LUMZALO-290526 format. One record per residue (C-alpha): residue number from 0; chain; y, z, x negated. Coordinates in pm, whole numbers, always signed. Each point is the difference from the previous one (the first is absolute). Layout:
// LUMZALO-290526
<node num="NUM" cadena="A" c2="Y" c3="Z" c1="X"/>
...
END
This chain:
// LUMZALO-290526
<node num="0" cadena="A" c2="-45" c3="+231" c1="+7460"/>
<node num="1" cadena="A" c2="+330" c3="+153" c1="-103"/>
<node num="2" cadena="A" c2="-191" c3="+273" c1="-187"/>
<node num="3" cadena="A" c2="-195" c3="-259" c1="-193"/>
<node num="4" cadena="A" c2="+321" c3="-184" c1="-90"/>
<node num="5" cadena="A" c2="+158" c3="+325" c1="-115"/>
<node num="6" cadena="A" c2="-303" c3="+84" c1="-210"/>
<node num="7" cadena="A" c2="+3" c3="-343" c1="-163"/>
<node num="8" cadena="A" c2="+370" c3="+32" c1="-74"/>
<node num="9" cadena="A" c2="-54" c3="+341" c1="-159"/>
<node num="10" cadena="A" c2="-284" c3="-131" c1="-216"/>
<node num="11" cadena="A" c2="+211" c3="-297" c1="-111"/>
<node num="12" cadena="A" c2="+287" c3="+230" c1="-91"/>
<node num="13" cadena="A" c2="-236" c3="+227" c1="-193"/>
<node num="14" cadena="A" c2="-143" c3="-299" c1="-189"/>
<node num="15" cadena="A" c2="+348" c3="-121" c1="-90"/>
<node num="16" cadena="A" c2="+90" c3="+347" c1="-122"/>
<node num="17" cadena="A" c2="-310" c3="+24" c1="-218"/>
<node num="18" cadena="A" c2="+69" c3="-346" c1="-141"/>
<node num="19" cadena="A" c2="+354" c3="+96" c1="-95"/>
<node num="20" cadena="A" c2="-121" c3="+319" c1="-164"/>
<node num="21" cadena="A" c2="-263" c3="-192" c1="-197"/>
<node num="22" cadena="A" c2="+256" c3="-252" c1="-118"/>
<node num="23" cadena="A" c2="+233" c3="+281" c1="-95"/>
<node num="24" cadena="A" c2="-273" c3="+170" c1="-200"/>
<node num="25" cadena="A" c2="-80" c3="-330" c1="-168"/>
<node num="26" cadena="A" c2="+362" c3="-49" c1="-97"/>
<node num="27" cadena="A" c2="+26" c3="+355" c1="-127"/>
<node num="28" cadena="A" c2="-319" c3="-51" c1="-201"/>
<node num="29" cadena="A" c2="+147" c3="-310" c1="-158"/>
<node num="30" cadena="A" c2="+314" c3="+192" c1="-85"/>
<node num="31" cadena="A" c2="-204" c3="+281" c1="-156"/>
<node num="32" cadena="A" c2="-204" c3="-249" c1="-203"/>
<node num="33" cadena="A" c2="+313" c3="-181" c1="-112"/>
<node num="34" cadena="A" c2="+159" c3="+326" c1="-103"/>
<node num="35" cadena="A" c2="-312" c3="+93" c1="-195"/>
<node num="36" cadena="A" c2="-12" c3="-336" c1="-173"/>
<node num="37" cadena="A" c2="+369" c3="+25" c1="-82"/>
<node num="38" cadena="A" c2="-52" c3="+340" c1="-160"/>
<node num="39" cadena="A" c2="+4" c3="+10" c1="-379"/>
<node num="40" cadena="A" c2="-366" c3="-24" c1="-110"/>
<node num="41" cadena="A" c2="+9" c3="+293" c1="-247"/>
<node num="42" cadena="A" c2="+61" c3="+362" c1="+84"/>
<node num="43" cadena="A" c2="+225" c3="+231" c1="-199"/>
<node num="44" cadena="A" c2="-302" c3="+156" c1="-172"/>
<node num="45" cadena="A" c2="-141" c3="-340" c1="-96"/>
<node num="46" cadena="A" c2="+333" c3="-108" c1="-145"/>
<node num="47" cadena="A" c2="+3" c3="+324" c1="-197"/>
<node num="48" cadena="A" c2="-339" c3="-81" c1="-152"/>
<node num="49" cadena="A" c2="+118" c3="-347" c1="-104"/>
<node num="50" cadena="A" c2="+320" c3="+141" c1="-150"/>
<node num="51" cadena="A" c2="-204" c3="+258" c1="-194"/>
<node num="52" cadena="A" c2="-212" c3="-275" c1="-152"/>
<node num="53" cadena="A" c2="+313" c3="-192" c1="-99"/>
<node num="54" cadena="A" c2="+147" c3="+310" c1="-162"/>
<node num="55" cadena="A" c2="-326" c3="+53" c1="-190"/>
<node num="56" cadena="A" c2="+20" c3="-348" c1="-149"/>
<node num="57" cadena="A" c2="+369" c3="+49" c1="-78"/>
<node num="58" cadena="A" c2="-82" c3="+324" c1="-181"/>
<node num="59" cadena="A" c2="-259" c3="-181" c1="-211"/>
<node num="60" cadena="A" c2="+248" c3="-270" c1="-97"/>
<node num="61" cadena="A" c2="+260" c3="+267" c1="-75"/>
<node num="62" cadena="A" c2="-237" c3="+171" c1="-243"/>
<node num="63" cadena="A" c2="-63" c3="-331" c1="-176"/>
<node num="64" cadena="A" c2="+374" c3="-66" c1="-22"/>
<node num="65" cadena="A" c2="+69" c3="+343" c1="-153"/>
<node num="66" cadena="A" c2="-252" c3="-60" c1="-280"/>
<node num="67" cadena="A" c2="+149" c3="-335" c1="-98"/>
<node num="68" cadena="A" c2="+273" c3="-30" c1="-266"/>
<node num="69" cadena="A" c2="+362" c3="-23" c1="+104"/>
<node num="70" cadena="A" c2="+84" c3="-362" c1="+67"/>
<node num="71" cadena="A" c2="+138" c3="-243" c1="+257"/>
<node num="72" cadena="A" c2="-270" c3="-42" c1="+266"/>
<node num="73" cadena="A" c2="+197" c3="-217" c1="+237"/>
<node num="74" cadena="A" c2="-267" c3="-268" c1="-46"/>
<node num="75" cadena="A" c2="-255" c3="+221" c1="+177"/>
<node num="76" cadena="A" c2="-37" c3="-143" c1="+349"/>
<node num="77" cadena="A" c2="-274" c3="-154" c1="+208"/>
<node num="78" cadena="A" c2="-24" c3="-367" c1="-97"/>
<node num="79" cadena="A" c2="+54" c3="-241" c1="+287"/>
<node num="80" cadena="A" c2="-36" c3="-325" c1="-192"/>
<node num="81" cadena="A" c2="-122" c3="-127" c1="-335"/>
<node num="82" cadena="A" c2="+343" c3="+35" c1="-158"/>
<node num="83" cadena="A" c2="+15" c3="+370" c1="+86"/>
<node num="84" cadena="A" c2="-353" c3="+40" c1="-132"/>
<node num="85" cadena="A" c2="+77" c3="-164" c1="-333"/>
<node num="86" cadena="A" c2="+303" c3="+223" c1="-50"/>
<node num="87" cadena="A" c2="-209" c3="+307" c1="+78"/>
<node num="88" cadena="A" c2="-278" c3="-116" c1="-233"/>
<node num="89" cadena="A" c2="+241" c3="-65" c1="-288"/>
<node num="90" cadena="A" c2="+140" c3="+352" c1="+23"/>
<node num="91" cadena="A" c2="-331" c3="+180" c1="+51"/>
<node num="92" cadena="A" c2="-170" c3="-171" c1="-295"/>
<node num="93" cadena="A" c2="+212" c3="+205" c1="-239"/>
<node num="94" cadena="A" c2="-113" c3="+323" c1="+168"/>
<node num="95" cadena="A" c2="-368" c3="-75" c1="+56"/>
<node num="96" cadena="A" c2="-109" c3="+60" c1="-359"/>
<node num="97" cadena="A" c2="+195" c3="+324" c1="-55"/>
<node num="98" cadena="A" c2="-17" c3="+145" c1="+352"/>
<node num="99" cadena="A" c2="-330" c3="-139" c1="+124"/>
<node num="100" cadena="A" c2="-90" c3="+299" c1="+217"/>
<node num="101" cadena="A" c2="+338" c3="+10" c1="+172"/>
<node num="102" cadena="A" c2="-6" c3="-374" c1="+68"/>
<node num="103" cadena="A" c2="-355" c3="+20" c1="+136"/>
<node num="104" cadena="A" c2="+77" c3="+296" c1="+225"/>
<node num="105" cadena="A" c2="+320" c3="-159" c1="+125"/>
<node num="106" cadena="A" c2="-179" c3="-328" c1="+67"/>
<node num="107" cadena="A" c2="-280" c3="+175" c1="+190"/>
<node num="108" cadena="A" c2="+237" c3="+208" c1="+213"/>
<node num="109" cadena="A" c2="+209" c3="-303" c1="+97"/>
<node num="110" cadena="A" c2="-302" c3="-221" c1="+78"/>
<node num="111" cadena="A" c2="-176" c3="+269" c1="+205"/>
<node num="112" cadena="A" c2="+323" c3="+75" c1="+186"/>
<node num="113" cadena="A" c2="+45" c3="-367" c1="+87"/>
<node num="114" cadena="A" c2="-359" c3="-27" c1="+122"/>
<node num="115" cadena="A" c2="+22" c3="+321" c1="+200"/>
<node num="116" cadena="A" c2="+308" c3="-107" c1="+195"/>
<node num="117" cadena="A" c2="-80" c3="-373" c1="+15"/>
<node num="118" cadena="A" c2="+301" c3="-100" c1="-209"/>
<node num="119" cadena="A" c2="-27" c3="-369" c1="-97"/>
<node num="120" cadena="A" c2="+10" c3="-98" c1="-366"/>
<node num="121" cadena="A" c2="-323" c3="+136" c1="-148"/>
<node num="122" cadena="A" c2="-80" c3="-350" c1="-127"/>
<node num="123" cadena="A" c2="+291" c3="+39" c1="-244"/>
<node num="124" cadena="A" c2="-137" c3="+336" c1="-110"/>
<node num="125" cadena="A" c2="-337" c3="-164" c1="-68"/>
<node num="126" cadena="A" c2="+171" c3="-268" c1="-208"/>
<node num="127" cadena="A" c2="+182" c3="+274" c1="-190"/>
<node num="128" cadena="A" c2="-330" c3="+173" c1="-80"/>
<node num="129" cadena="A" c2="-135" c3="-316" c1="-160"/>
<node num="130" cadena="A" c2="+319" c3="-57" c1="-194"/>
<node num="131" cadena="A" c2="+14" c3="+355" c1="-138"/>
<node num="132" cadena="A" c2="-366" c3="+96" c1="-42"/>
<node num="133" cadena="A" c2="-206" c3="-318" c1="-24"/>
<node num="134" cadena="A" c2="-280" c3="-129" c1="+221"/>
<node num="135" cadena="A" c2="-269" c3="+268" c1="-15"/>
<node num="136" cadena="A" c2="+222" c3="+307" c1="-1"/>
<node num="137" cadena="A" c2="+230" c3="-169" c1="+249"/>
<node num="138" cadena="A" c2="-282" c3="-77" c1="+245"/>
<node num="139" cadena="A" c2="-133" c3="+356" c1="-32"/>
<node num="140" cadena="A" c2="+348" c3="+138" c1="+63"/>
<node num="141" cadena="A" c2="+63" c3="-223" c1="+302"/>
<node num="142" cadena="A" c2="-340" c3="+75" c1="+154"/>
<node num="143" cadena="A" c2="+55" c3="+373" c1="-49"/>
<node num="144" cadena="A" c2="+353" c3="+9" c1="+140"/>
<node num="145" cadena="A" c2="-75" c3="-242" c1="+285"/>
<node num="146" cadena="A" c2="-305" c3="+202" c1="+102"/>
<node num="147" cadena="A" c2="+190" c3="+329" c1="-25"/>
<node num="148" cadena="A" c2="+289" c3="-142" c1="+201"/>
<node num="149" cadena="A" c2="-231" c3="-147" c1="+262"/>
<node num="150" cadena="A" c2="-181" c3="+334" c1="+27"/>
<node num="151" cadena="A" c2="+329" c3="+184" c1="+33"/>
<node num="152" cadena="A" c2="+104" c3="-242" c1="+275"/>
<node num="153" cadena="A" c2="-339" c3="+45" c1="+168"/>
<node num="154" cadena="A" c2="+27" c3="+378" c1="+20"/>
<node num="155" cadena="A" c2="+369" c3="-2" c1="+92"/>
<node num="156" cadena="A" c2="-75" c3="-246" c1="+279"/>
<node num="157" cadena="A" c2="-293" c3="+212" c1="+115"/>
<node num="158" cadena="A" c2="+235" c3="+295" c1="+23"/>
<node num="159" cadena="A" c2="+309" c3="-153" c1="+160"/>
<node num="160" cadena="A" c2="-44" c3="-377" c1="+19"/>
<node num="161" cadena="A" c2="-172" c3="-58" c1="+335"/>
<node num="162" cadena="A" c2="+315" c3="-31" c1="+217"/>
<node num="163" cadena="A" c2="+171" c3="-215" c1="-261"/>
<node num="164" cadena="A" c2="-291" c3="-244" c1="-33"/>
<node num="165" cadena="A" c2="-36" c3="-33" c1="+377"/>
<node num="166" cadena="A" c2="+372" c3="-67" c1="+23"/>
<node num="167" cadena="A" c2="+22" c3="-260" c1="-279"/>
<node num="168" cadena="A" c2="-330" c3="-193" c1="+20"/>
<node num="169" cadena="A" c2="-169" c3="+50" c1="+339"/>
<node num="170" cadena="A" c2="-170" c3="-343" c1="+12"/>
<node num="171" cadena="A" c2="-106" c3="-2" c1="-362"/>
<node num="172" cadena="A" c2="-133" c3="+354" c1="+32"/>
<node num="173" cadena="A" c2="-210" c3="-98" c1="+303"/>
<node num="174" cadena="A" c2="-149" c3="-292" c1="-195"/>
<node num="175" cadena="A" c2="-76" c3="+220" c1="-300"/>
<node num="176" cadena="A" c2="-159" c3="+270" c1="+215"/>
<node num="177" cadena="A" c2="-226" c3="-253" c1="+175"/>
<node num="178" cadena="A" c2="-111" c3="-152" c1="-330"/>
<node num="179" cadena="A" c2="-77" c3="+340" c1="-152"/>
<node num="180" cadena="A" c2="-200" c3="+98" c1="+309"/>
<node num="181" cadena="A" c2="-206" c3="-321" c1="-19"/>
<node num="182" cadena="A" c2="-73" c3="+40" c1="-372"/>
<node num="183" cadena="A" c2="-62" c3="+372" c1="-15"/>
<node num="184" cadena="A" c2="-336" c3="-40" c1="-178"/>
<node num="185" cadena="A" c2="+135" c3="-237" c1="-266"/>
<node num="186" cadena="A" c2="+348" c3="+147" c1="-12"/>
<node num="187" cadena="A" c2="+25" c3="+10" c1="-379"/>
<node num="188" cadena="A" c2="-71" c3="-370" c1="-18"/>
<node num="189" cadena="A" c2="+267" c3="-72" c1="+260"/>
<node num="190" cadena="A" c2="+258" c3="+220" c1="-173"/>
<node num="191" cadena="A" c2="-75" c3="-171" c1="-331"/>
<node num="192" cadena="A" c2="+56" c3="-334" c1="+169"/>
<node num="193" cadena="A" c2="+337" c3="+118" c1="+131"/>
<node num="194" cadena="A" c2="+109" c3="+126" c1="-341"/>
<node num="195" cadena="A" c2="-97" c3="-317" c1="-185"/>
<node num="196" cadena="A" c2="+137" c3="-245" c1="+257"/>
<node num="197" cadena="A" c2="+342" c3="-9" c1="+170"/>
<node num="198" cadena="A" c2="-147" c3="+34" c1="+350"/>
<node num="199" cadena="A" c2="+204" c3="+315" c1="+62"/>
<node num="200" cadena="A" c2="+285" c3="+137" c1="-214"/>
<node num="201" cadena="A" c2="-103" c3="+280" c1="-234"/>
<node num="202" cadena="A" c2="+283" c3="+220" c1="+126"/>
<node num="203" cadena="A" c2="-131" c3="-29" c1="+355"/>
<node num="204" cadena="A" c2="-356" c3="+76" c1="-114"/>
<node num="205" cadena="A" c2="+123" c3="+313" c1="-178"/>
<node num="206" cadena="A" c2="+186" c3="+142" c1="+297"/>
<node num="207" cadena="A" c2="-235" c3="-115" c1="+278"/>
<node num="208" cadena="A" c2="-339" c3="+90" c1="-151"/>
<node num="209" cadena="A" c2="+9" c3="+370" c1="+92"/>
<node num="210" cadena="A" c2="+121" c3="-89" c1="+349"/>
<node num="211" cadena="A" c2="-308" c3="-217" c1="+67"/>
<node num="212" cadena="A" c2="-237" c3="+255" c1="-158"/>
<node num="213" cadena="A" c2="-82" c3="-173" c1="-327"/>
<node num="214" cadena="A" c2="-161" c3="+276" c1="-212"/>
<node num="215" cadena="A" c2="+193" c3="+84" c1="-314"/>
<node num="216" cadena="A" c2="-292" c3="-60" c1="-236"/>
<node num="217" cadena="A" c2="-38" c3="-354" c1="+140"/>
<node num="218" cadena="A" c2="+375" c3="-53" c1="-23"/>
<node num="219" cadena="A" c2="+6" c3="+132" c1="-357"/>
<node num="220" cadena="A" c2="-283" c3="-211" c1="-143"/>
<node num="221" cadena="A" c2="+120" c3="-314" c1="+179"/>
<node num="222" cadena="A" c2="+347" c3="+55" c1="-145"/>
<node num="223" cadena="A" c2="-115" c3="+68" c1="-357"/>
<node num="224" cadena="A" c2="-225" c3="-305" c1="-11"/>
<node num="225" cadena="A" c2="+193" c3="-231" c1="+228"/>
<node num="226" cadena="A" c2="+337" c3="+12" c1="-174"/>
<node num="227" cadena="A" c2="-140" c3="-83" c1="-345"/>
<node num="228" cadena="A" c2="+20" c3="-381" c1="+42"/>
<node num="229" cadena="A" c2="+366" c3="-8" c1="+105"/>
<node num="230" cadena="A" c2="+88" c3="+267" c1="-256"/>
<node num="231" cadena="A" c2="-157" c3="-204" c1="-278"/>
<node num="232" cadena="A" c2="+184" c3="-318" c1="+98"/>
<node num="233" cadena="A" c2="+336" c3="+176" c1="+29"/>
<node num="234" cadena="A" c2="-33" c3="+211" c1="-314"/>
<node num="235" cadena="A" c2="-111" c3="-300" c1="-205"/>
<node num="236" cadena="A" c2="+306" c3="-190" c1="+119"/>
<node num="237" cadena="A" c2="+219" c3="+290" c1="-109"/>
<node num="238" cadena="A" c2="-88" c3="-66" c1="-364"/>
<node num="239" cadena="A" c2="+186" c3="-331" c1="+20"/>
<node num="240" cadena="A" c2="+276" c3="+135" c1="+221"/>
<node num="241" cadena="A" c2="+267" c3="-216" c1="-161"/>
<node num="242" cadena="A" c2="-183" c3="-318" c1="+104"/>
<node num="243" cadena="A" c2="-9" c3="+85" c1="+371"/>
<node num="244" cadena="A" c2="+254" c3="-182" c1="+212"/>
<node num="245" cadena="A" c2="-97" c3="+165" c1="+329"/>
<node num="246" cadena="A" c2="-259" c3="+235" c1="+143"/>
<node num="247" cadena="A" c2="-174" c3="-307" c1="+143"/>
<node num="248" cadena="A" c2="-93" c3="-103" c1="-355"/>
<node num="249" cadena="A" c2="-246" c3="+289" c1="-10"/>
<node num="250" cadena="A" c2="-256" c3="-188" c1="+204"/>
<node num="251" cadena="A" c2="-66" c3="-332" c1="-169"/>
<node num="252" cadena="A" c2="-340" c3="-165" c1="+34"/>
<node num="253" cadena="A" c2="-142" c3="+188" c1="-297"/>
<node num="254" cadena="A" c2="+118" c3="+334" c1="+136"/>
<node num="255" cadena="A" c2="-133" c3="-74" c1="+347"/>
<node num="256" cadena="A" c2="-337" c3="-98" c1="-146"/>
<node num="257" cadena="A" c2="-10" c3="+319" c1="-204"/>
<node num="258" cadena="A" c2="+97" c3="+202" c1="+306"/>
<node num="259" cadena="A" c2="-282" c3="-141" c1="+210"/>
<node num="260" cadena="A" c2="-252" c3="+39" c1="-283"/>
<node num="261" cadena="A" c2="+82" c3="+366" c1="-58"/>
<node num="262" cadena="A" c2="+12" c3="+56" c1="+375"/>
<node num="263" cadena="A" c2="-348" c3="-148" c1="+37"/>
<node num="264" cadena="A" c2="-131" c3="+223" c1="-277"/>
<node num="265" cadena="A" c2="+155" c3="+306" c1="+163"/>
<node num="266" cadena="A" c2="-158" c3="-76" c1="+338"/>
<node num="267" cadena="A" c2="-345" c3="-104" c1="-127"/>
<node num="268" cadena="A" c2="-142" c3="+354" c1="-44"/>
<node num="269" cadena="A" c2="+81" c3="+83" c1="+361"/>
<node num="270" cadena="A" c2="-152" c3="-325" c1="+126"/>
<node num="271" cadena="A" c2="-319" c3="+65" c1="-196"/>
<node num="272" cadena="A" c2="-16" c3="+354" c1="+137"/>
<node num="273" cadena="A" c2="+33" c3="-127" c1="+357"/>
<node num="274" cadena="A" c2="-285" c3="-248" c1="-48"/>
<node num="275" cadena="A" c2="-225" c3="+271" c1="-136"/>
END
């Protein structure tokens, strides 16, 4: 009897010991996970790649600056409101006719840079395109620069963006990944829908698409076609920049109707292809 009691006591002690060890391992695992989550999401090499891209854009702007005539360029800054934009437009109008190439290159570099690094304010750049170049050339310019910037963001995110996206938008990324997986056969149609409608922000689509395995050709065509409606509305508003009181004035009933009409036209070919 005493032997049985001793055996039971030993087994109980062993169980308690194992339980303590398991709890200790669990706590240490939590600590490790917390330390990993607290770690900066980009490595030194990834930061170096991003810095190299920034320096490349800065070099392009520097070349444009060196080919411009000597003058006071203190007005050159990213517009943050309509007042800043009007000041920038008034100054650039005098240069656009004589230094068209430099203005175009500078505009493209700035717009693509903003798109690549998700810097807000591209709506003001689209308004500026309409004000300086008119509707048709302005829309073509905005579509080109927006697509180039989105593509640059896509490839940069594919290279170094995964830890950053998981850190900033974990829930939204999970939703996007699930939707892409469900609509893999009609992915172009879904991506067009996202570009035309405000279901997900364009900046998030740019940076998250390579993470959820959206093929680049699908991303590219959806971007080129899908941003045309919004580009048209914004560029057209830029022609009458002086009449705008706020950015909200861009989307009156007429503009919204035009946006949906052009969006429907852009999606129709894909819908017809799916039916066939």
